N, C-alpha and C positions, 0 to 999 in steps of 0.2 A: 467598559467591558471588564476592567480590572475587578477581581473579586467575584466573578461569576461562579455560581455554584453549579455543579453537575448533579444530575439525578441518576441513580442506578437504574438501568434499563433504557435510558435515553438513547435513541438511535441516530445514526447518521448514514447518509447514502441512501440508495446505491448510486455510485458514480461509475460510468462505463468509460474505459480507455481502449481505443483500438478502432479497427482491427490492427493488431501488431503485425507489421509486414517484415519481410526479410531485410529491407533497408534499415529498419529500426534496430534489428539485431546486429547488423554490421556496424552501425554507428555506436551502439552500446559496447560491442566488442572492442572497437578502436579506443573508446574513452576509458573503458575499465581494464583493458589488457586481458580480458577473458575471451580469448579467441578459440576456445574449445570447438573443434569442428562439428561436434554433436549439435551445436546451436546454429551452425552456419552452412552445413552441407547436408542436403536431403538424402544423399546416398549413405552417409555415415549414420544419420538418424534412422534410416530404414534398416541398416545392418544391426542397429541396436534394438530393433523391434518397434520403433515408433512410426506413426503415419506421416509425420512431418517434423522438422526441427522444433525442439521445444524453446519457448521463451526462457531466457536466463532467470533463475529464481530471484536473484537480487534486483533485476530489472522489475520483476513483478512486485517485489517488496517496495521498490522506490515509488510505486504508485500510491502507497499509503499516504505519503506526505501531501501531495496535492489534494487528495480526497479529504484529509483532515482540515487542510487550510480552506477548502471550499465550504466546509461545514462551519468552521469557527475561525475568524481572523480578527484580532491577532491571537495566535496560539503559540505556546512554547512546546516543542516536542522534546521532552527530557530524555526519553529512552524509546527505542524502537527495536523490536525483534520479531522473528517469524520462523515458523517451521514450514518447509516446503513438502506438500503432500502428493500432488499430482501435477504433471506438466500441462501447460497450455501450449498448444501448437501454434506455430507461425500462421498468421491469417486469422487467428482467434481474437476475440475481445475479452478483456479482463474487467470484471465488475467488483468494485471495492465497496464494502459496507462494514458497519460495526455498531457496537453499543457500549455504553458505560458499564463496566463490571464492578468497579469499586470507586466510591467517592466519599469525601469528607464533608461534614456540614460546615466546616470552617471556610470562610471566603478565601480565595486565592490558593488553597491547597491543591496539589495535583490529583488527578483522577486517572484510574487505570481503565483503558479501553481494550476490548477484544476487537480485532480487525480481521476481516475475512476477504479473501480474493477468490472469486469463482471464475472459471471459464464460462463464457456465455454460449448457449446453444443457438442454433440457427433460428429457432422460433422465438428467441429473446429470453427464454427461461434460464435460470441459473443452472449451470452444469456442475461438474465436479468441483469440490473445494480444492483449490490449487495451493493456497497458503493460508495459514492461521497465525495471526500475530498478536502482539501486545504493544500498546503505546502508552507511555506515561506522559500525560500532558497537563499543562496549566494554561488557563485562559488569561488574557490580558497582555500587557506589554512585557517585553523581556526585562530582566533585572537591570540591564544598562539603561533602558528607557525609563524604568521606574526611578532610578537614581537621578537621571537628568531632569525628570519632571519635578523632583523635590527641590531643585535649586531655586 
């Protein structure tokens, strides 16, 4: 797999995660230290004008990694970023997909991917775009593995 070339426009996904339940938000809050009651208390969410507590943005972004690894393994994720656009409510499903935005013709060079997370509607269609991200990735073994293979 080392030296795989990426093609601009090459797509991955969609991969669905969920439904994301209140227990997932509690576990994430405990692990991350982000115990903002907006995410954990329906009354606080309602007071903020939301129908239900929203899934943490970084929890949504964390789903990019397993979606990328499901598409291509081994893969090095060199950089990952996201902008959070719309909340996904507790009980919702998050659909991750993306495509290659920039690639080099040289084998082993990183590629830039655009990654999207949508809430999924009850009928299975994509809902609102919840997060838009970028991932800089490289196919093949990690540098440590490449060095060990050279021995």
